[in-house]
N, C-alpha and C positions, 0 to 999 in steps of 0.2 A: 276785536282785532286791534292791535296797537300800531299806530303809524306815527313816526317821529315822536314817540313817547306819549302820544295822546290816544285814548281809547276812542275808536270811531265805529259806527255801525256800518256793516257792509251786507248787501244782499247776495244771496247765492242762488244760482239757477240749478235746478235738479232735472236731469234728463231721465225721464221715466219711460221705460218701454213696456208694452203689453204684447206678449207673444200670442200666437194664434189660438192657444188653448184658453186665453183670457187671464193668464197669470201675469202679475206685474213684476218688473225687475228695475232696480235703480241702475242706470248705466254709468252715470258720472255726475259729479258736482263741479260747478264752475263758479268762480268769483266773477262778478260783473266787471268788465274791462273799462278802461277809460273811455273807450269808444264802442258804441254798439252798431258799428257800420256793417255793411254787407260783407266786407273783407273779414272783419272780426268773426262774424257768425259762420262764414264759410270755413274759416280755420277750425272753429269748434266742431262743425259738422264733419269736416275731414278727419278730425281726431276721433270722433265717434265711429266713422267708417273704418279707420285704421284699427279700431278695437273689435273688428270683425262683425259689425252690424252691416249686413249685406243690403238690406232694403228696409224702407219705412213705408208702410201702407198709408197711414194718415199722420200728418204732423199737425198738432194743435198748439197754436201759439198766437201771440198778439203781434204779428209782423213776421219777418224772416222769410217771406215767400220767395224772394229773389235768391237768397242764399240756399234755401232748400232745393230749388229747381236746378241750381248749379251742381250740387253734390248728389242729390237723389232725384233725378228728373221725373221719375214715374210716381212720385209721392203726391197724394192728394193733400191739399192744404186746407185746414179748417181754422178759421179765426177763433180764438178762445172765447167760448160762450160767456164765461164770467166777465171778461173785459167788455164783450159786446153789450151785455146787459147793463153793466156799470156805466159804460159810455152813453148808452141810450137813456138811462134813467136820469142822468145829470141834466138833461134838457127838458125833463118832464116836471110839471108842477108836483110839489110834495104830496098833495092830496090825491094825485092820480098814480103815484109810483107803485103802490101795493097792487092795485088792480091791473095795471099794465104789466108788471112783472109776472103776475098770475097768467095773463094772456100770452106772454112770451113763452112761458113754460109749456103751454099747450102746443106750441110749434116744435120746440127742440126736444120735447119728450114724447112726441108722437111715435106710434109704433111703425108707421109706414110713411113713405114719402108723400103719397096722395093725401093722407090725413093731415100731415104737417103742412102741406101746401094749402089745403082748404082752411086750416086754422090761421095761416098767414093772411090769406085773403080776408077772412072774417076780422082779424085784428086790424088790418089796414082800413077796412070799411068802418069799423067801430070808432077808430081814433082819428081818421083823416080830417074831420072838421076841427078838432082841437089842435092837432099837430100835423098840418098839411105838408111840411117839408121833411118830415121824418119818414124813414123807410128802411126796411131790411129786405134784401132780395133773397130769393130762395137759393141762389148760388152761394150766399154767405153761410147758409145753414145746411147745405145738401149732404155733407158727410155725416151729419147727425141723423138724417132721415132714412136712408136705405137700411134694410135689414142687414145687420152685421153681427160679428161676434159679441156675445153678451159679456160685459166686463163687470166683475164683482168687486 
């Protein structure tokens, strides 16, 4: 994209919807605004709503919870697992990253909530001596754990 005669890089958000049959649909593309405030995201979500998206079952993002609750109050919010893992691993020693990432996968790829919760407890027990201040709560992962529509 050119801005004032200079080529600049710009990120684009893609709103991807998954319908109840598991099919994916691109809803809209958005350029990142000058501000990523609640007001900005509320306007984007209202635009999506005006495009006849009646409801959102689960919203996966790295933030936006306040804006989502304003426009789609019954939507379950899930913090983006990619961002969650990336943010977690930045505080972990390089030699531990691969093993901890493997342990985290055992939580969010669990087939049931009970197995995921048990894997979380095991992870916390295993790593608490090396990383006592680290923790992921089950509430941050809960929308990955219940049995839901399988998305291909």
